[in-house]
PDB file with one MODEL, atoms N, CA, C and O in Angstrom:
MODEL        1
ATOM      1  N   MET A   1      82.453  70.266 -61.171  1.00  0.00           N
ATOM      2  CA  MET A   1      82.955  68.931 -61.386  1.00  0.00           C
ATOM      3  C   MET A   1      82.483  68.066 -60.229  1.00  0.00           C
ATOM      4  O   MET A   1      82.672  68.403 -59.060  1.00  0.00           O
ATOM      5  N   THR A   2      81.886  66.982 -60.567  1.00  0.00           N
ATOM      6  CA  THR A   2      81.456  66.092 -59.496  1.00  0.00           C
ATOM      7  C   THR A   2      82.679  65.490 -58.816  1.00  0.00           C
ATOM      8  O   THR A   2      83.728  65.305 -59.432  1.00  0.00           O
ATOM      9  N   ALA A   3      82.519  65.197 -57.557  1.00  0.00           N
ATOM     10  CA  ALA A   3      83.640  64.652 -56.789  1.00  0.00           C
ATOM     11  C   ALA A   3      84.113  63.326 -57.369  1.00  0.00           C
ATOM     12  O   ALA A   3      85.310  63.042 -57.380  1.00  0.00           O
ATOM     13  N   ASN A   4      83.174  62.514 -57.852  1.00  0.00           N
ATOM     14  CA  ASN A   4      83.519  61.215 -58.411  1.00  0.00           C
ATOM     15  C   ASN A   4      84.365  61.370 -59.679  1.00  0.00           C
ATOM     16  O   ASN A   4      85.377  60.689 -59.840  1.00  0.00           O
ATOM     17  N   GLU A   5      83.954  62.248 -60.556  1.00  0.00           N
ATOM     18  CA  GLU A   5      84.699  62.451 -61.802  1.00  0.00           C
ATOM     19  C   GLU A   5      86.059  63.091 -61.539  1.00  0.00           C
ATOM     20  O   GLU A   5      87.046  62.763 -62.198  1.00  0.00           O
ATOM     21  N   LYS A   6      86.102  64.005 -60.572  1.00  0.00           N
ATOM     22  CA  LYS A   6      87.373  64.640 -60.226  1.00  0.00           C
ATOM     23  C   LYS A   6      88.355  63.599 -59.686  1.00  0.00           C
ATOM     24  O   LYS A   6      89.530  63.591 -60.055  1.00  0.00           O
ATOM     25  N   ALA A   7      87.867  62.730 -58.817  1.00  0.00           N
ATOM     26  CA  ALA A   7      88.720  61.673 -58.264  1.00  0.00           C
ATOM     27  C   ALA A   7      89.190  60.729 -59.358  1.00  0.00           C
ATOM     28  O   ALA A   7      90.343  60.297 -59.363  1.00  0.00           O
ATOM     29  N   ARG A   8      88.293  60.410 -60.285  1.00  0.00           N
ATOM     30  CA  ARG A   8      88.657  59.512 -61.381  1.00  0.00           C
ATOM     31  C   ARG A   8      89.739  60.139 -62.273  1.00  0.00           C
ATOM     32  O   ARG A   8      90.670  59.459 -62.703  1.00  0.00           O
ATOM     33  N   ALA A   9      89.604  61.436 -62.543  1.00  0.00           N
ATOM     34  CA  ALA A   9      90.596  62.130 -63.365  1.00  0.00           C
ATOM     35  C   ALA A   9      91.952  62.153 -62.677  1.00  0.00           C
ATOM     36  O   ALA A   9      92.977  61.903 -63.312  1.00  0.00           O
ATOM     37  N   LYS A  10      91.962  62.450 -61.397  1.00  0.00           N
ATOM     38  CA  LYS A  10      93.225  62.483 -60.644  1.00  0.00           C
ATOM     39  C   LYS A  10      93.844  61.092 -60.553  1.00  0.00           C
ATOM     40  O   LYS A  10      95.065  60.948 -60.625  1.00  0.00           O
ATOM     41  N   ALA A  11      93.005  60.067 -60.395  1.00  0.00           N
ATOM     42  CA  ALA A  11      93.516  58.698 -60.327  1.00  0.00           C
ATOM     43  C   ALA A  11      94.153  58.292 -61.650  1.00  0.00           C
ATOM     44  O   ALA A  11      95.212  57.664 -61.665  1.00  0.00           O
ATOM     45  N   GLU A  12      93.511  58.648 -62.763  1.00  0.00           N
ATOM     46  CA  GLU A  12      94.084  58.331 -64.077  1.00  0.00           C
ATOM     47  C   GLU A  12      95.431  59.027 -64.257  1.00  0.00           C
ATOM     48  O   GLU A  12      96.369  58.443 -64.799  1.00  0.00           O
ATOM     49  N   GLN A  13      95.521  60.263 -63.805  1.00  0.00           N
ATOM     50  CA  GLN A  13      96.781  60.987 -63.922  1.00  0.00           C
ATOM     51  C   GLN A  13      97.868  60.330 -63.071  1.00  0.00           C
ATOM     52  O   GLN A  13      99.012  60.206 -63.507  1.00  0.00           O
ATOM     53  N   ALA A  14      97.507  59.912 -61.863  1.00  0.00           N
ATOM     54  CA  ALA A  14      98.480  59.269 -60.975  1.00  0.00           C
ATOM     55  C   ALA A  14      98.955  57.935 -61.545  1.00  0.00           C
ATOM     56  O   ALA A  14     100.149  57.634 -61.518  1.00  0.00           O
ATOM     57  N   VAL A  15      98.032  57.148 -62.055  1.00  0.00           N
ATOM     58  CA  VAL A  15      98.393  55.858 -62.654  1.00  0.00           C
ATOM     59  C   VAL A  15      99.316  56.089 -63.851  1.00  0.00           C
ATOM     60  O   VAL A  15     100.287  55.359 -64.049  1.00  0.00           O
ATOM     61  N   GLY A  16      99.004  57.100 -64.632  1.00  0.00           N
ATOM     62  CA  GLY A  16      99.836  57.414 -65.787  1.00  0.00           C
ATOM     63  C   GLY A  16     101.246  57.806 -65.402  1.00  0.00           C
ATOM     64  O   GLY A  16     102.214  57.380 -66.033  1.00  0.00           O
ATOM     65  N   LYS A  17     101.360  58.621 -64.359  1.00  0.00           N
ATOM     66  CA  LYS A  17     102.692  59.042 -63.904  1.00  0.00           C
ATOM     67  C   LYS A  17     103.501  57.866 -63.395  1.00  0.00           C
ATOM     68  O   LYS A  17     104.697  57.759 -63.665  1.00  0.00           O
ATOM     69  N   ILE A  18     102.840  56.982 -62.655  1.00  0.00           N
ATOM     70  CA  ILE A  18     103.538  55.806 -62.123  1.00  0.00           C
ATOM     71  C   ILE A  18     103.980  54.884 -63.257  1.00  0.00           C
ATOM     72  O   ILE A  18     105.114  54.407 -63.264  1.00  0.00           O
ATOM     73  N   ALA A  19     103.095  54.636 -64.206  1.00  0.00           N
ATOM     74  CA  ALA A  19     103.425  53.757 -65.330  1.00  0.00           C
ATOM     75  C   ALA A  19     104.553  54.355 -66.176  1.00  0.00           C
ATOM     76  O   ALA A  19     105.458  53.647 -66.617  1.00  0.00           O
ATOM     77  N   ARG A  20     104.479  55.659 -66.390  1.00  0.00           N
ATOM     78  CA  ARG A  20     105.520  56.313 -67.181  1.00  0.00           C
ATOM     79  C   ARG A  20     106.872  56.212 -66.478  1.00  0.00           C
ATOM     80  O   ARG A  20     107.884  55.921 -67.116  1.00  0.00           O
ATOM     81  N   ALA A  21     106.892  56.449 -65.171  1.00  0.00           N
ATOM     82  CA  ALA A  21     108.137  56.355 -64.406  1.00  0.00           C
ATOM     83  C   ALA A  21     108.686  54.926 -64.409  1.00  0.00           C
ATOM     84  O   ALA A  21     109.891  54.717 -64.556  1.00  0.00           O
ATOM     85  N   ALA A  22     107.806  53.960 -64.247  1.00  0.00           N
ATOM     86  CA  ALA A  22     108.243  52.558 -64.266  1.00  0.00           C
ATOM     87  C   ALA A  22     108.794  52.181 -65.641  1.00  0.00           C
ATOM     88  O   ALA A  22     109.791  51.467 -65.747  1.00  0.00           O
ATOM     89  N   GLY A  23     108.142  52.662 -66.673  1.00  0.00           N
ATOM     90  CA  GLY A  23     108.612  52.383 -68.030  1.00  0.00           C
ATOM     91  C   GLY A  23     109.985  52.978 -68.301  1.00  0.00           C
ATOM     92  O   GLY A  23     110.847  52.351 -68.918  1.00  0.00           O
ATOM     93  N   ARG A  24     110.164  54.197 -67.826  1.00  0.00           N
ATOM     94  CA  ARG A  24     111.475  54.833 -68.007  1.00  0.00           C
ATOM     95  C   ARG A  24     112.556  54.110 -67.214  1.00  0.00           C
ATOM     96  O   ARG A  24     113.681  53.952 -67.690  1.00  0.00           O
ATOM     97  N   ALA A  25     112.215  53.670 -66.003  1.00  0.00           N
ATOM     98  CA  ALA A  25     113.191  52.987 -65.152  1.00  0.00           C
ATOM     99  C   ALA A  25     113.616  51.647 -65.740  1.00  0.00           C
ATOM    100  O   ALA A  25     114.762  51.226 -65.581  1.00  0.00           O
ATOM    101  N   THR A  26     112.684  50.977 -66.422  1.00  0.00           N
ATOM    102  CA  THR A  26     112.994  49.660 -66.969  1.00  0.00           C
ATOM    103  C   THR A  26     113.370  49.700 -68.453  1.00  0.00           C
ATOM    104  O   THR A  26     113.797  48.696 -69.025  1.00  0.00           O
ATOM    105  N   GLY A  27     113.207  50.867 -69.060  1.00  0.00           N
ATOM    106  CA  GLY A  27     113.517  50.976 -70.480  1.00  0.00           C
ATOM    107  C   GLY A  27     112.414  50.437 -71.371  1.00  0.00           C
ATOM    108  O   GLY A  27     112.652  50.155 -72.545  1.00  0.00           O
ATOM    109  N   ASN A  28     111.204  50.288 -70.830  1.00  0.00           N
ATOM    110  CA  ASN A  28     110.069  49.741 -71.563  1.00  0.00           C
ATOM    111  C   ASN A  28     109.306  50.895 -72.227  1.00  0.00           C
ATOM    112  O   ASN A  28     108.550  51.608 -71.567  1.00  0.00           O
ATOM    113  N   THR A  29     109.508  51.068 -73.523  1.00  0.00           N
ATOM    114  CA  THR A  29     108.889  52.201 -74.215  1.00  0.00           C
ATOM    115  C   THR A  29     107.375  52.071 -74.331  1.00  0.00           C
ATOM    116  O   THR A  29     106.666  53.077 -74.362  1.00  0.00           O
ATOM    117  N   LYS A  30     106.870  50.830 -74.395  1.00  0.00           N
ATOM    118  CA  LYS A  30     105.417  50.634 -74.449  1.00  0.00           C
ATOM    119  C   LYS A  30     104.761  51.105 -73.155  1.00  0.00           C
ATOM    120  O   LYS A  30     103.701  51.730 -73.180  1.00  0.00           O
ATOM    121  N   LEU A  31     105.391  50.804 -72.039  1.00  0.00           N
ATOM    122  CA  LEU A  31     104.854  51.217 -70.745  1.00  0.00           C
ATOM    123  C   LEU A  31     104.908  52.739 -70.604  1.00  0.00           C
ATOM    124  O   LEU A  31     104.000  53.343 -70.034  1.00  0.00           O
ATOM    125  N   VAL A  32     105.952  53.345 -71.112  1.00  0.00           N
ATOM    126  CA  VAL A  32     106.051  54.813 -71.089  1.00  0.00           C
ATOM    127  C   VAL A  32     104.896  55.410 -71.888  1.00  0.00           C
ATOM    128  O   VAL A  32     104.254  56.362 -71.442  1.00  0.00           O
ATOM    129  N   ALA A  33     104.635  54.855 -73.061  1.00  0.00           N
ATOM    130  CA  ALA A  33     103.556  55.361 -73.911  1.00  0.00           C
ATOM    131  C   ALA A  33     102.189  55.163 -73.256  1.00  0.00           C
ATOM    132  O   ALA A  33     101.333  56.046 -73.316  1.00  0.00           O
ATOM    133  N   LYS A  34     101.991  54.012 -72.637  1.00  0.00           N
ATOM    134  CA  LYS A  34     100.711  53.766 -71.949  1.00  0.00           C
ATOM    135  C   LYS A  34     100.537  54.727 -70.779  1.00  0.00           C
ATOM    136  O   LYS A  34      99.432  55.210 -70.531  1.00  0.00           O
ATOM    137  N   GLY A  35     101.603  55.002 -70.073  1.00  0.00           N
ATOM    138  CA  GLY A  35     101.545  55.946 -68.961  1.00  0.00           C
ATOM    139  C   GLY A  35     101.216  57.346 -69.429  1.00  0.00           C
ATOM    140  O   GLY A  35     100.407  58.041 -68.813  1.00  0.00           O
ATOM    141  N   GLU A  36     101.841  57.762 -70.517  1.00  0.00           N
ATOM    142  CA  GLU A  36     101.563  59.089 -71.066  1.00  0.00           C
ATOM    143  C   GLU A  36     100.119  59.184 -71.547  1.00  0.00           C
ATOM    144  O   GLU A  36      99.473  60.220 -71.388  1.00  0.00           O
ATOM    145  N   ALA A  37      99.617  58.109 -72.132  1.00  0.00           N
ATOM    146  CA  ALA A  37      98.234  58.102 -72.610  1.00  0.00           C
ATOM    147  C   ALA A  37      97.253  58.176 -71.438  1.00  0.00           C
ATOM    148  O   ALA A  37      96.266  58.908 -71.506  1.00  0.00           O
ATOM    149  N   ALA A  38      97.514  57.433 -70.374  1.00  0.00           N
ATOM    150  CA  ALA A  38      96.633  57.459 -69.208  1.00  0.00           C
ATOM    151  C   ALA A  38      96.636  58.835 -68.553  1.00  0.00           C
ATOM    152  O   ALA A  38      95.596  59.331 -68.119  1.00  0.00           O
ATOM    153  N   GLU A  39      97.802  59.436 -68.487  1.00  0.00           N
ATOM    154  CA  GLU A  39      97.906  60.777 -67.903  1.00  0.00           C
ATOM    155  C   GLU A  39      97.151  61.797 -68.754  1.00  0.00           C
ATOM    156  O   GLU A  39      96.474  62.675 -68.219  1.00  0.00           O
ATOM    157  N   ALA A  40      97.265  61.683 -70.055  1.00  0.00           N
ATOM    158  CA  ALA A  40      96.552  62.587 -70.960  1.00  0.00           C
ATOM    159  C   ALA A  40      95.044  62.406 -70.846  1.00  0.00           C
ATOM    160  O   ALA A  40      94.295  63.382 -70.900  1.00  0.00           O
ATOM    161  N   MET A  41      94.595  61.162 -70.690  1.00  0.00           N
ATOM    162  CA  MET A  41      93.163  60.911 -70.520  1.00  0.00           C
ATOM    163  C   MET A  41      92.648  61.556 -69.233  1.00  0.00           C
ATOM    164  O   MET A  41      91.558  62.126 -69.209  1.00  0.00           O
ATOM    165  N   GLY A  42      93.427  61.463 -68.185  1.00  0.00           N
ATOM    166  CA  GLY A  42      93.035  62.082 -66.922  1.00  0.00           C
ATOM    167  C   GLY A  42      92.944  63.590 -67.032  1.00  0.00           C
ATOM    168  O   GLY A  42      92.021  64.204 -66.498  1.00  0.00           O
ATOM    169  N   LYS A  43      93.901  64.189 -67.725  1.00  0.00           N
ATOM    170  CA  LYS A  43      93.875  65.638 -67.918  1.00  0.00           C
ATOM    171  C   LYS A  43      92.704  66.046 -68.797  1.00  0.00           C
ATOM    172  O   LYS A  43      92.064  67.068 -68.546  1.00  0.00           O
ATOM    173  N   ALA A  44      92.420  65.263 -69.817  1.00  0.00           N
ATOM    174  CA  ALA A  44      91.291  65.566 -70.702  1.00  0.00           C
ATOM    175  C   ALA A  44      89.974  65.469 -69.935  1.00  0.00           C
ATOM    176  O   ALA A  44      89.092  66.310 -70.108  1.00  0.00           O
ATOM    177  N   ARG A  45      89.838  64.451 -69.093  1.00  0.00           N
ATOM    178  CA  ARG A  45      88.622  64.290 -68.293  1.00  0.00           C
ATOM    179  C   ARG A  45      88.458  65.474 -67.337  1.00  0.00           C
ATOM    180  O   ARG A  45      87.356  65.992 -67.157  1.00  0.00           O
ATOM    181  N   GLU A  46      89.564  65.889 -66.734  1.00  0.00           N
ATOM    182  CA  GLU A  46      89.515  67.018 -65.812  1.00  0.00           C
ATOM    183  C   GLU A  46      89.101  68.299 -66.544  1.00  0.00           C
ATOM    184  O   GLU A  46      88.292  69.074 -66.035  1.00  0.00           O
ATOM    185  N   ASN A  47      89.654  68.515 -67.731  1.00  0.00           N
ATOM    186  CA  ASN A  47      89.295  69.693 -68.520  1.00  0.00           C
ATOM    187  C   ASN A  47      87.837  69.653 -68.958  1.00  0.00           C
ATOM    188  O   ASN A  47      87.157  70.679 -68.951  1.00  0.00           O
ATOM    189  N   LYS A  48      87.360  68.485 -69.334  1.00  0.00           N
ATOM    190  CA  LYS A  48      85.961  68.333 -69.747  1.00  0.00           C
ATOM    191  C   LYS A  48      85.025  68.690 -68.603  1.00  0.00           C
ATOM    192  O   LYS A  48      84.050  69.417 -68.792  1.00  0.00           O
ATOM    193  N   GLU A  49      85.322  68.184 -67.435  1.00  0.00           N
ATOM    194  CA  GLU A  49      84.482  68.458 -66.277  1.00  0.00           C
ATOM    195  C   GLU A  49      84.545  69.930 -65.888  1.00  0.00           C
ATOM    196  O   GLU A  49      83.541  70.498 -65.458  1.00  0.00           O
ATOM    197  N   SER A  50      85.698  70.547 -66.033  1.00  0.00           N
ATOM    198  CA  SER A  50      85.827  71.980 -65.731  1.00  0.00           C
ATOM    199  C   SER A  50      84.977  72.795 -66.697  1.00  0.00           C
ATOM    200  O   SER A  50      84.338  73.764 -66.287  1.00  0.00           O
ATOM    201  N   LEU A  51      84.961  72.420 -67.961  1.00  0.00           N
ATOM    202  CA  LEU A  51      84.139  73.123 -68.938  1.00  0.00           C
ATOM    203  C   LEU A  51      82.657  72.947 -68.637  1.00  0.00           C
ATOM    204  O   LEU A  51      81.879  73.892 -68.769  1.00  0.00           O
ATOM    205  N   LYS A  52      82.264  71.750 -68.237  1.00  0.00           N
ATOM    206  CA  LYS A  52      80.867  71.520 -67.887  1.00  0.00           C
ATOM    207  C   LYS A  52      80.473  72.378 -66.676  1.00  0.00           C
ATOM    208  O   LYS A  52      79.369  72.919 -66.620  1.00  0.00           O
ATOM    209  N   GLU A  53      81.380  72.488 -65.726  1.00  0.00           N
ATOM    210  CA  GLU A  53      81.103  73.288 -64.539  1.00  0.00           C
ATOM    211  C   GLU A  53      81.026  74.777 -64.873  1.00  0.00           C
ATOM    212  O   GLU A  53      80.202  75.501 -64.314  1.00  0.00           O
ATOM    213  N   THR A  54      81.876  75.224 -65.775  1.00  0.00           N
ATOM    214  CA  THR A  54      81.872  76.615 -66.201  1.00  0.00           C
ATOM    215  C   THR A  54      80.556  76.966 -66.876  1.00  0.00           C
ATOM    216  O   THR A  54      80.048  78.074 -66.706  1.00  0.00           O
ATOM    217  N   GLY A  55      80.008  76.044 -67.628  1.00  0.00           N
ATOM    218  CA  GLY A  55      78.748  76.263 -68.315  1.00  0.00           C
ATOM    219  C   GLY A  55      77.570  76.374 -67.369  1.00  0.00           C
ATOM    220  O   GLY A  55      76.545  76.953 -67.729  1.00  0.00           O
ATOM    221  N   ARG A  56      77.689  75.842 -66.187  1.00  0.00           N
ATOM    222  CA  ARG A  56      76.609  75.882 -65.203  1.00  0.00           C
ATOM    223  C   ARG A  56      76.521  77.215 -64.499  1.00  0.00           C
ATOM    224  O   ARG A  56      75.468  77.549 -63.956  1.00  0.00           O
ATOM    225  N   HIS A  57      77.588  77.986 -64.489  1.00  0.00           N
ATOM    226  CA  HIS A  57      77.606  79.246 -63.729  1.00  0.00           C
ATOM    227  C   HIS A  57      77.262  80.410 -64.601  1.00  0.00           C
ATOM    228  O   HIS A  57      77.230  81.546 -64.128  1.00  0.00           O
TER     229      HIS A  57
ENDMDL
END
């Protein structure tokens, strides 16, 4: 996994967690959903990069 893609995946996960927590704190269900989606995108990106790295070895 390239360092840039790994950082991007972790950043997406962090943004998602923050948005989800803020949504829950304020009762904003749209923000909770957006946070969950961002977190899922970060995890998917991380998994994709891990698979690409596995294929190289």
